[in-house]
N, C-alpha and C positions, 0 to 999 in steps of 0.2 A: 424463615428465610426462603423456604421453598416456594411459599406463596407470593413472594415479591415480584418475580418475573411475570407470573399470571396476572397479577394485579396491574402491573405496569402496562402489560400488553392490552388488557381491557380498557385501561385508561387512554392509551394513545391510539388504539385501533380505530375508533370512529374518525378521528382527524386524518389518519392515514387513508382510510377507505374514502373519505369525502374528496380528498385531493386526488386520489386514483381515478375515481369515477368521473369527476368534473373534468379532468384533463383528458381522459379518454373520450368523453362525450364530445369534447371540442376538437380533438385531433382526428378522430375517425370520420372522415368525410372524403368524398371524391375531389381530388385536387392535384395541382401540378406537382406539388412536393411529394405527396404519396405516390403519384404515377412515376416520378423519377426514381425514387427509392425502389420501387417494384421492378422498374426497368434494369437497374444496376444488379438487383437480385437475380433477374432472369438471365442476365448476361454473365453473372458471377464475376462482376468487374468492380474492384475496390469497395466491396459491400461493407467490410468492417469500418473503413474509414468514413463512408457516407453515413452509415447508421450512428456511429459515435458522434459524428459532427451534428447531425440533426438532434440527436438526444441531448448533447452537451449545450447546444444553443438554446433548446427549449428550457433546460435546467438553469442556465445562467439568467434567462429572461424571468423565469418563474421566481427564482430566488430574489432577484433585484425588485421584482414587483412587490412581493410580499414584504420584504424589509423596508422598501420605500413607502409602501402604503401603510405599514405598521407605524412608521415614524409620523406620517401625516395624520393618521387617526389618533396617535397619542397626543399630537399638538392641537388637533381639532376634533374633539370627541363627537360633536354634532354631526360630522361626516359620516359616522358609522351607520346611522339609520339611513341617511340619504344614499350611501353606496350600496347598503343592503337591498333597498328598494329598486335602485337602478340595476343592480345585478339581477334581481328577480325579474324585471322587465326584459332584460336582455336574454336571460335563460328562457323565459317563456317564449319570446320571439324566436329564438334559435331553436327551440323545441317545436314550435309551430312550423318552422321551415323545414326541419327534419321530417315531420309528418307529412308535409306537402310533397317532399322528395319521395316519400314512400309511396305516394299515390302515382308517381310517374316512374317508368322504367329507366334506370340508369345503370351504368357499368363502368368499372375502372379498367382501362386498357393501357398496356405499356408495350411498346413495339420492341421486339428483340433485335431488330436490325437497327443500323445507324453507325456513325463514326465511333470508333474506339477511342475512349477518353483516358488520358493520363490520369494519375491520382490527382495532381494539381488541378486539372480541368474538371474532374468529377467533383472535387470539394468546391471549386469555384461555382459550378452550377448548383450544388447543394446550398451554398451560401446565398445565391441570388434567389432561389425558390423560397428559402427560409426567411432571410432578413429583408427582402424587397416586397414582401407580402404585408401590407399594413394590417391585415386581420391578425397576424401573429402577436402584434403588440397590444392590440385590444384584447385578445384572448388571454395571453400569458401575463403581461404586466399589469393591464388595467383590471380584467375580470378576475382571474385566478389571484392576482395580488391582492385586490381589495377583499375578496373572500377569505383568503388565507391570513390577511391581517387581522381579521375579525376573531381569529382563534385565540384562546389564551396563550400568552408568551411561551408557556412550556410545551404547548402542542404545536406551535407553528412549525418547528423543524419536522415534525412527523407528517403535517399537511404537505410541506414542500417535498419531503421524501416520496409521499404517495403520488403527488403530481408528476415529479420527475420520473418516477418508476413507470408511469403510464406511457411516457414518451419513449423511454428505452424499450419497454416491452412492445409497444406498437411498431416502432421502426425495425426492432429485431425480427418481429414476425414478417413484416413486409420484406426486408432484405434477405434474410437467411431462409424463410419459409416461402419465397416467391414461387418457385416452381410448383410447390403444393397448393399455394393459395391462389395463383393466377386464374385457374379454371373457376374457382368459387367467386372471385371478384368479377369475373366476366358474366356471371349470372345476374340479370337485373333483379330476380326474386330475392336473392340473398341480401342485396342492398336495401330492398324494401323492407325486409324484416329487420335489418340492422338499424336503418333509419327510424323505424317504428319504436325499437327499443330506446334509441338515443332521445327521440322526442319525448317519450314518457318519463325518462330518467331526468331530462332537463326540466320537465314540468314539476316533478316532485322536489327537485332541489330548488326550484323558484318558490314553491310553497314554503319550504324550510326557511329560505331567506326572508320571506314576507313574515313569518312567525317570528324570526329573530328580530326584525325591525319593529314589530308591533309589541311583543312582550319582552323582548330584550334577553331571551334565552336561546 
């Protein structure tokens, strides 16, 4: 009986890690949503509410994507290979874009000044930055959803948990660690290193998807 937890963890860990790495690779980028969360963290203003909203919104979209895609793939098995190849192309392109960004100096800045927001106002802005961005649906519902749906049924909850954990971890770091992270994010060199790692990771995952589409494992 003592071996059961270790065996189960070894069985589920790859799916959890795949979801975690994929979600982190997609979410860690210079953008308006990240800048807003960082701003709220610097101001120490409604940080918990903003972090939870962004993380929960991602979790709902990811879960809906995986469940919806799983149903679609179950009804149309031929979609599995097509989506795997399409996902590989997307990840390869995303990885290339990340490597291109690594060649250019960038930084994430969030002004400490500005109008003080009520909780409702902060959540409204968080909702706008999250839900009005078309890329969020491409990333969470379509891409993460299609890749997660290709996991065996028993492993899909672990993939979703990993992907959702990435959102919670990232937004928590941005919000609650803002004062410590802000100087780091203001250094273009740090983003160049981060984008390089993201680019290489996305390429590795793209190759894994191609292998899945070709050999079916």
